[in-house]
VEXVEXVO-552289 format. One line per field, with one value per residue (C-alpha): residue in one letter; x, y, z; residue number from 1. Coordinates in nm, 4 decimals, padded with zeros to 6 digits. Layout:
<sedos>
residuo c(A,...) $
c1 c(X,...) $
c2 c(Y,...) $
c3 c(Z,...) $
num c(NUM,...) $
</sedos>
This chain:
<sedos>
residuo c(X,X,X,X,X,X,X,X,X,X,X,X,X,X,X,X,X,X,X,X,X,X,X,X,X,X,X,X,X,X,X,X,X,X,X,X,X,X,X,X,X,X,X,X,X,X,X,X,X,X,X,X,X,X,X,X,X,X,X,X,X,X,X,X,X,X) $
c1 c(05.3707,05.1193,04.8277,04.8797,04.8598,04.5415,04.3790,04.4803,04.3159,04.0018,03.9887,03.9813,03.6858,03.3203,03.0656,02.9304,03.2784,03.3458,03.0237,03.1285,03.4715,03.3091,03.0855,03.3822,03.5885,03.3062,03.2665,03.6396,03.6253,03.3390,03.5352,03.8466,03.6495,03.4926,03.8337,03.9684,03.6830,03.7526,04.1298,04.2015,04.3417,04.7196,04.7652,04.5492,04.6938,04.4920,04.1737,04.3120,04.4246,04.0826,03.9061,04.1238,04.0646,03.6893,03.7315,03.9361,03.6703,03.3956,03.5996,03.6466,03.2751,03.1890,03.4292,03.2748,02.9228,03.0008) $
c2 c(-11.1605,-10.9970,-11.0167,-11.3860,-11.4603,-11.2509,-11.4419,-11.7758,-11.6731,-11.5749,-11.9126,-12.0928,-11.8909,-11.9831,-11.7779,-11.6255,-11.5235,-11.3713,-11.1715,-11.0394,-10.9503,-10.7663,-10.5617,-10.4703,-10.3653,-10.1497,-09.9800,-09.9139,-09.7677,-09.5388,-09.4171,-09.3586,-09.1582,-08.9535,-08.8799,-08.7879,-08.5438,-08.3719,-08.3661,-08.5970,-08.8868,-08.9210,-09.2323,-09.1885,-09.5053,-09.7034,-09.6184,-09.7923,-10.0907,-10.1352,-10.1032,-10.3773,-10.5968,-10.5553,-10.6686,-10.9685,-11.0674,-11.0384,-11.2457,-11.5265,-11.5150,-11.5495,-11.8407,-12.0207,-11.9630,-12.1517) $
c3 c(-16.7977,-16.5724,-16.8176,-16.8879,-16.5176,-16.4907,-16.7787,-16.6267,-16.3004,-16.4885,-16.6633,-16.3287,-16.1963,-16.2273,-16.4181,-16.0966,-15.9841,-16.3258,-16.3021,-15.9605,-16.0967,-16.3880,-16.1583,-15.9396,-16.2424,-16.3775,-16.0400,-16.0313,-16.3828,-16.2799,-15.9787,-16.1886,-16.4445,-16.1671,-16.0149,-16.3580,-16.4162,-16.0846,-16.1457,-15.8522,-16.0541,-16.0526,-16.2660,-16.5766,-16.7323,-16.4774,-16.6725,-16.9795,-16.7748,-16.6133,-16.9485,-17.0910,-16.7865,-16.8366,-17.1974,-17.0833,-16.8304,-17.0915,-17.3367,-17.0858,-17.0002,-17.3700,-17.4097,-17.1127,-17.2476,-17.5691) $
num c(1,2,3,4,5,6,7,8,9,10,11,12,13,14,15,16,17,18,19,20,21,22,23,24,25,26,27,28,29,30,31,32,33,34,35,36,37,38,39,40,41,42,43,44,45,46,47,48,49,50,51,52,53,54,55,56,57,58,59,60,61,62,63,64,65,66) $
</sedos>
């Protein structure tokens, strides 16, 4: 599955790389929300996907912190 591969990639990254990935995902989410508000967004399901990816990144960061 696509999500399993994404999580495996996250597990191999360092904490600094995860932090960079999180910032990039949050920026993407902001841009998607902005496009949605101005009716420029075609694929609204992408917002949900990015939100879930952010949660996955944060989960892996928490696991590594323990």
